[in-house]
C-alpha positions as CSV (number, residue, x, y, z in Angstrom):
1,X,25.4,18.1,-6.7
2,X,22.5,15.9,-5.6
3,X,23.1,13.4,-8.5
4,X,26.8,13.3,-7.7
5,X,26.1,12.7,-4.0
6,X,23.5,10.0,-4.8
7,X,26.0,8.4,-7.2
8,X,28.6,8.4,-4.5
9,X,26.2,6.9,-1.9
10,X,25.1,4.1,-4.3
11,X,28.8,3.4,-5.1
12,X,29.6,3.0,-1.4
13,X,26.7,0.7,-1.1
14,X,27.8,-1.4,-4.1
15,X,31.3,-1.8,-2.6
16,X,29.8,-3.1,0.6
17,X,30.7,-0.1,2.8
18,X,27.3,-0.3,4.6
19,X,26.9,-4.1,4.7
20,X,28.2,-4.5,8.2
21,X,26.7,-1.4,9.7
22,X,24.1,-2.3,12.4
23,X,24.5,-6.1,12.1
24,X,26.8,-7.0,15.0
25,X,24.8,-5.6,17.9
26,X,21.4,-6.9,16.8
27,X,21.7,-10.7,16.7
28,X,19.3,-12.3,19.2
29,X,18.1,-15.7,19.9
30,X,14.7,-17.5,19.8
31,X,11.6,-15.8,18.5
32,X,13.2,-12.3,18.5
33,X,16.2,-13.3,16.4
34,X,17.3,-10.7,13.8
35,X,18.6,-12.5,10.7
36,X,20.6,-11.0,7.8
37,X,18.7,-11.2,4.6
38,X,19.8,-11.5,1.0
39,X,17.7,-11.2,-2.2
40,X,18.2,-13.9,-4.9
41,X,15.4,-14.4,-7.3
42,X,15.8,-17.7,-9.3
43,X,16.8,-17.3,-12.9
44,X,13.8,-19.5,-13.8
45,X,11.4,-16.9,-12.4
46,X,13.0,-14.2,-14.6
47,X,12.7,-16.5,-17.7
48,X,9.1,-17.1,-16.9
49,X,8.4,-13.4,-16.6
50,X,10.0,-12.7,-20.0
51,X,7.9,-15.5,-21.6
52,X,4.7,-14.1,-20.1
53,X,5.5,-10.6,-21.2
54,X,6.2,-11.8,-24.8
55,X,2.8,-13.6,-24.8
56,X,0.8,-10.6,-23.8
57,X,-2.6,-10.3,-25.5
58,X,-3.3,-6.5,-25.8
59,X,-6.8,-4.9,-25.9
60,X,-7.7,-2.4,-28.6
61,X,-6.5,1.1,-28.2
62,X,-8.5,3.6,-26.1
63,X,-11.2,5.5,-27.9
64,X,-10.2,8.9,-26.5
65,X,-7.1,11.1,-26.9
66,X,-6.5,11.6,-23.2
67,X,-6.1,9.3,-20.2
68,X,-9.8,9.4,-19.1
69,X,-10.1,5.7,-19.9
70,X,-6.9,4.8,-18.2
71,X,-3.3,4.0,-19.3
72,X,-2.8,4.6,-23.0
73,X,-2.0,1.5,-25.0
74,X,1.1,3.0,-26.5
75,X,2.7,3.9,-23.2
76,X,2.1,0.5,-21.5
77,X,3.3,-1.4,-24.6
78,X,6.5,0.6,-24.5
79,X,7.0,-0.1,-20.8
80,X,6.3,-3.8,-21.2
81,X,8.6,-4.0,-24.2
82,X,11.4,-2.5,-22.1
83,X,10.6,-4.8,-19.2
84,X,11.1,-7.8,-21.4
85,X,14.1,-6.8,-23.4
86,X,16.0,-4.0,-21.7
87,X,15.3,-4.1,-18.0
88,X,17.7,-5.9,-15.7
89,X,16.3,-7.2,-12.4
90,X,19.7,-8.1,-11.1
91,X,20.6,-4.4,-10.8
92,X,17.6,-4.0,-8.6
93,X,18.7,-6.9,-6.5
94,X,22.1,-5.3,-6.2
95,X,20.6,-2.1,-4.8
96,X,18.9,-4.0,-2.1
97,X,21.8,-6.4,-1.3
98,X,24.2,-3.5,-0.9
99,X,22.1,-2.4,2.0
100,X,21.9,-4.0,5.5
101,X,18.7,-6.1,5.2
102,X,17.2,-8.3,7.9
103,X,14.3,-10.5,8.8
104,X,12.7,-10.8,12.2
105,X,9.5,-12.5,13.4
106,X,7.0,-10.2,15.0
107,X,3.5,-11.2,16.0
108,X,3.9,-14.5,14.1
109,X,5.1,-13.0,10.8
110,X,8.6,-12.6,9.4
111,X,9.1,-8.9,8.7
112,X,11.7,-7.8,6.2
113,X,13.4,-4.5,6.8
114,X,16.4,-2.3,5.8
115,X,18.4,-0.7,8.6
116,X,21.1,1.9,7.9
117,X,22.8,3.6,10.8
118,X,24.4,7.0,10.4
119,X,28.1,7.5,11.2
120,X,27.2,10.7,13.1
121,X,26.6,10.5,16.9
122,X,23.1,11.1,18.3
123,X,21.4,10.4,15.0
124,X,17.6,10.3,15.4
125,X,16.1,6.9,14.7
126,X,13.3,7.0,12.2
127,X,11.0,4.2,10.8
128,X,9.7,5.1,7.4
129,X,6.8,3.1,5.9
130,X,6.0,2.8,2.2
131,X,2.5,2.6,0.7
132,X,0.7,1.0,-2.3
133,X,1.6,0.5,-5.1
134,X,5.0,1.3,-3.6
135,X,7.5,-0.7,-1.7
136,X,10.9,-0.2,0.0
137,X,12.2,0.8,-3.5
138,X,10.3,4.1,-3.3
139,X,12.3,5.0,-0.2
140,X,15.9,4.0,-1.1
141,X,16.8,7.5,-2.4
142,X,16.2,9.2,0.9
143,X,18.6,6.9,2.8
144,X,21.7,8.9,1.8
145,X,20.4,12.4,2.6
146,X,19.0,11.2,6.0
147,X,22.0,9.1,7.2
148,X,24.7,11.4,5.8
149,X,23.2,14.9,5.8
150,X,26.6,16.6,5.5
151,X,27.0,15.2,2.0
152,X,23.6,16.5,1.0
153,X,23.7,20.1,2.3
154,X,22.7,19.4,5.9
155,X,24.5,19.3,9.2
156,X,25.8,16.4,11.2
157,X,23.1,17.1,13.9
158,X,20.5,16.5,11.2
159,X,21.4,12.8,10.9
160,X,18.9,9.9,11.2
161,X,19.3,6.2,11.7
162,X,16.9,4.8,9.1
163,X,14.7,1.7,9.4
164,X,12.5,0.8,6.3
165,X,10.3,-2.2,6.8
166,X,8.2,-4.0,4.2
167,X,4.6,-4.1,5.3
168,X,3.1,-7.6,5.9
169,X,2.0,-9.0,2.6
170,X,4.3,-6.7,0.7
171,X,7.7,-7.4,-0.8
172,X,9.7,-9.9,1.2
173,X,7.7,-9.7,4.4
174,X,5.6,-12.7,5.2
175,X,2.0,-12.7,4.0
176,X,-0.7,-12.9,6.7
177,X,-2.4,-16.3,6.8
178,X,-5.6,-14.8,8.4
179,X,-7.4,-11.6,8.9
180,X,-6.6,-8.8,11.3
181,X,-3.4,-7.3,9.9
182,X,-4.6,-3.7,9.6
183,X,-2.8,-0.4,10.4
184,X,-3.2,-0.7,14.1
185,X,-1.5,-4.1,14.2
186,X,1.2,-3.0,11.9
187,X,1.8,0.1,14.1
188,X,2.3,-2.1,17.1
189,X,4.6,-4.3,15.2
190,X,6.7,-1.3,14.1
191,X,7.1,-0.3,17.7
192,X,8.2,-3.8,18.6
193,X,10.7,-3.6,15.8
194,X,12.3,-0.4,16.9
195,X,12.5,-1.6,20.5
196,X,14.1,-4.8,19.3
197,X,16.7,-2.8,17.5
198,X,17.6,-1.2,20.8
199,X,16.0,2.2,20.3
200,X,14.5,3.9,23.4
201,X,13.1,6.7,21.4
202,X,12.3,7.2,17.7
203,X,10.1,9.0,15.2
204,X,7.7,7.6,12.5
205,X,7.1,8.8,9.0
206,X,4.9,7.7,6.2
207,X,2.9,8.6,3.1
208,X,0.0,6.7,1.6
209,X,-0.5,3.6,3.9
210,X,2.6,4.8,5.7
211,X,0.7,7.9,6.8
212,X,-2.2,5.7,8.1
213,X,0.3,3.6,10.0
214,X,2.1,6.6,11.4
215,X,-1.3,8.0,12.6
216,X,-2.1,4.7,14.2
217,X,1.2,4.7,16.0
218,X,0.5,8.2,17.2
219,X,-2.7,7.0,18.8
220,X,-1.1,4.0,20.5
221,X,0.9,5.8,23.1
222,X,4.2,4.0,22.5
223,X,6.7,5.0,25.1
224,X,9.5,5.5,22.6
225,X,7.6,7.4,19.9
226,X,8.6,11.1,20.0
227,X,6.5,12.2,17.0
228,X,5.2,11.5,13.5
229,X,5.5,13.1,10.1
230,X,3.0,12.3,7.3
231,X,2.7,13.5,3.7
232,X,-0.8,12.2,3.1
233,X,-2.6,13.5,6.2
234,X,-6.1,12.6,7.3
235,X,-7.6,16.1,7.6
236,X,-11.0,16.0,5.9
237,X,-13.7,17.5,8.3
238,X,-16.8,15.6,8.9
239,X,-19.1,17.9,7.0
240,X,-16.9,17.8,4.0
241,X,-16.6,14.0,4.1
242,X,-20.4,13.7,4.3
243,X,-20.8,16.0,1.3
244,X,-18.3,13.9,-0.7
245,X,-19.9,10.6,0.3
246,X,-23.4,11.8,-0.7
247,X,-22.3,13.5,-3.9
248,X,-23.5,16.9,-2.5
249,X,-22.1,20.3,-3.2
250,X,-19.3,21.7,-1.1
251,X,-20.3,23.0,2.3
252,X,-20.7,26.8,2.4
253,X,-18.0,29.0,3.8
254,X,-14.9,27.1,2.4
255,X,-11.8,29.1,1.7
256,X,-10.2,29.0,-1.7
257,X,-7.7,26.3,-0.6
258,X,-10.4,24.3,1.1
259,X,-12.6,24.5,-2.0
260,X,-9.7,23.3,-4.1
261,X,-9.1,20.4,-1.8
262,X,-12.8,19.5,-2.0
263,X,-12.7,19.5,-5.8
264,X,-9.6,17.3,-5.8
265,X,-11.2,14.8,-3.4
266,X,-14.5,14.9,-5.3
267,X,-12.5,13.9,-8.5
268,X,-11.0,11.0,-6.6
269,X,-14.4,9.9,-5.3
270,X,-16.1,10.2,-8.7
271,X,-13.3,9.2,-11.2
272,X,-10.1,8.1,-9.6
273,X,-11.1,5.8,-6.8
274,X,-12.0,2.7,-8.8
275,X,-8.7,1.0,-7.9
276,X,-9.4,1.3,-4.2
277,X,-13.1,0.2,-4.5
278,X,-11.9,-3.1,-6.1
279,X,-9.4,-3.8,-3.4
280,X,-11.7,-2.8,-0.6
281,X,-14.4,-5.1,-1.8
282,X,-12.8,-7.9,-3.9
283,X,-9.0,-8.0,-3.4
284,X,-8.9,-11.8,-4.1
285,X,-10.8,-11.5,-7.3
286,X,-8.6,-8.7,-8.5
287,X,-5.5,-10.6,-7.4
288,X,-6.1,-13.5,-9.8
289,X,-5.6,-11.3,-12.9
290,X,-2.7,-9.3,-11.4
291,X,-1.0,-12.4,-10.3
292,X,-1.2,-14.2,-13.7
293,X,-0.4,-11.3,-16.0
294,X,2.7,-9.1,-15.5
295,X,1.4,-6.7,-18.2
296,X,-1.8,-6.4,-16.3
297,X,0.1,-5.7,-13.1
298,X,2.3,-3.1,-14.8
299,X,-0.7,-1.3,-16.3
300,X,-2.6,-1.2,-12.9
301,X,0.5,0.3,-11.3
302,X,1.4,2.7,-14.1
303,X,-2.1,4.2,-14.0
304,X,-1.4,5.3,-10.4
305,X,2.2,6.4,-11.1
306,X,0.9,8.6,-13.9
307,X,-1.9,10.0,-11.7
308,X,-0.1,10.6,-8.5
309,X,3.4,11.9,-9.5
310,X,3.9,15.6,-10.0
311,X,4.4,15.0,-13.7
312,X,1.4,16.3,-15.5
313,X,0.2,12.7,-16.1
314,X,3.3,11.1,-17.4
315,X,5.3,9.4,-14.6
316,X,8.4,9.0,-16.8
317,X,9.0,12.7,-16.4
318,X,10.0,12.2,-12.8
319,X,10.7,8.4,-12.5
320,X,12.7,6.3,-14.9
321,X,11.4,3.1,-16.4
322,X,13.9,1.2,-14.3
323,X,12.7,2.8,-11.1
324,X,9.1,1.9,-11.8
325,X,10.0,-1.6,-12.9
326,X,12.0,-2.2,-9.8
327,X,8.9,-1.7,-7.8
328,X,6.6,-3.6,-10.2
329,X,9.0,-6.5,-10.5
330,X,9.2,-6.8,-6.7
331,X,5.4,-7.3,-6.5
332,X,5.7,-9.8,-9.4
333,X,8.5,-11.9,-8.1
334,X,7.2,-12.0,-4.5
335,X,3.6,-12.8,-5.8
336,X,2.2,-10.1,-3.5
337,X,-0.4,-8.3,-5.7
338,X,-3.3,-10.0,-3.9
339,X,-1.8,-9.9,-0.4
340,X,-1.0,-6.3,-0.8
341,X,-4.5,-5.5,-1.9
342,X,-5.9,-7.3,1.1
343,X,-4.8,-4.4,3.3
344,X,-7.5,-2.3,1.7
345,X,-10.1,-4.9,2.6
346,X,-8.7,-4.9,6.2
347,X,-9.0,-1.2,6.5
348,X,-11.9,0.0,4.4
349,X,-12.2,3.5,5.8
350,X,-11.5,6.6,3.7
351,X,-8.0,7.3,4.9
352,X,-8.3,11.1,4.2
353,X,-11.1,11.4,6.7
354,X,-9.9,12.8,10.0
355,X,-13.0,11.6,11.9
356,X,-12.6,8.0,10.8
357,X,-8.8,8.0,11.4
358,X,-9.3,9.4,14.9
359,X,-6.5,12.0,14.5
360,X,-7.8,13.7,17.6
361,X,-6.5,10.8,19.6
362,X,-2.9,11.3,18.4
363,X,-1.0,12.3,21.5
364,X,2.5,12.9,20.1
365,X,3.6,15.9,18.1
366,X,2.6,15.7,14.5
367,X,4.3,17.2,11.4
368,X,2.8,17.5,7.9
369,X,4.3,18.3,4.5
370,X,1.9,19.0,1.6
371,X,3.3,18.3,-1.8
372,X,1.8,20.0,-4.9
373,X,1.2,16.7,-6.8
374,X,-0.4,14.9,-3.9
375,X,-3.9,13.4,-4.4
376,X,-5.2,16.5,-2.6
377,X,-3.5,19.4,-1.0
378,X,-4.5,19.4,2.7
379,X,-5.3,23.0,3.8
380,X,-3.5,24.1,7.0
381,X,-6.9,25.0,8.5
382,X,-8.1,21.4,8.2
383,X,-4.7,20.1,9.5
384,X,-4.9,22.2,12.6
385,X,-8.5,21.0,13.3
386,X,-7.5,17.4,12.8
387,X,-4.1,17.1,14.4
388,X,-4.3,18.7,17.8
389,X,-0.6,18.7,18.5
390,X,0.6,20.0,15.1
391,X,4.2,21.2,15.4
392,X,5.1,21.6,11.7
393,X,3.2,22.3,8.5
394,X,4.7,23.2,5.2
395,X,3.6,23.4,1.6
396,X,6.5,22.2,-0.6
397,X,7.0,23.5,-4.2
398,X,7.7,20.1,-5.9
399,X,6.9,16.4,-5.6
400,X,3.7,14.3,-5.6
401,X,2.2,11.4,-3.8
402,X,5.5,9.5,-4.1
403,X,7.6,12.5,-2.9
404,X,10.3,10.3,-1.3
405,X,10.8,8.7,-4.7
406,X,10.4,11.9,-6.8
407,X,12.2,14.5,-4.7
408,X,14.4,12.7,-2.1
409,X,16.6,15.7,-1.3
410,X,13.6,18.0,-0.8
411,X,11.9,15.3,1.2
412,X,15.0,14.8,3.5
413,X,15.1,18.6,4.1
414,X,11.4,18.4,5.1
415,X,12.1,15.7,7.7
416,X,15.1,17.6,9.1
417,X,12.9,20.6,9.6
418,X,9.9,18.7,10.8
419,X,11.7,16.8,13.6
420,X,14.2,19.4,14.6
421,X,12.4,20.3,17.8
422,X,12.0,16.7,18.8
423,X,15.7,15.8,18.9
424,X,17.1,14.9,22.3
């Protein structure tokens, strides 16, 4: 049923049914103008990509039989071969261009965003923020279930108006020319965007960087923000964070779920955090290689897709090659590998740490969904200590770090439940 509904939704997008929704009432003048946006990558850029892929110089195979040294050579060669000979970027463009896309300048930067309004009255406005190495592509599959809940097993009163922006330096949003574009500044920009769209109240959702930005918005006391939902919460207590940082044993007295969370985080600290360490300290240096080599970019992203999906280490069990390459290609064609990495340099805290993220300052109601394939499964005990106005906490039975991408129907159901009490 879900596949049929998704197919019908995409079909309606492809026929232009949504193209005019939300456009007519938002045109403004001057600095706050909201402009329709259309994606059109030059054919020469696609030809250049294919030439670079064909000229890839590969390293020798890994010397182990598992993924402990990173992406296996056979898997990345297969993905790159398909990228060069089977993948069609124009289909990805069509997905975006079938949706209402816009540009507007906020705080000196052009911000790209998708805005789909529900046909149902009193829909709850929601701004959903992607993460790294994600993009708006990881969120497209939740648009149908959120805006048209009746077609996906929900009720008309469950409907949302959906706003999906590209973070500064990501996708088609403008790249910052200087420093200072961290989560707090993005959070303020998102509130300006929702206000500019005419919303007097709304909710904010995010995973990965999106959760950090949602947390920031929760601290900023925006008049229109009713609440937040995150699927990568900042819940790590100070004593646990200290032990992880110092390589010490787990603090005494942890429950079974808390100890499991500690072990997952310790694995990230000791084995899985190299990607972040490079971007936190040397995003520009890393960016040279990722900007010049599409195969290098694909391998860097595939490593995280494998690790962070609920797939047992093989992302292709839950995401298609086309879905992954839509995302990777967006970074390639927009030349945003370096600018995206700079966000890590701007915000070099450990984003799981509740103390550093100041979750105690979040004044609005907060909701959390924990997915089994997340980088770590935040225990409810930690969540209650970190988020002082926790109104919803649920442990889902499927999905990983990219839950919106992997399990869009389940994810939409979580948002319906999480924000039910906040609807006006």
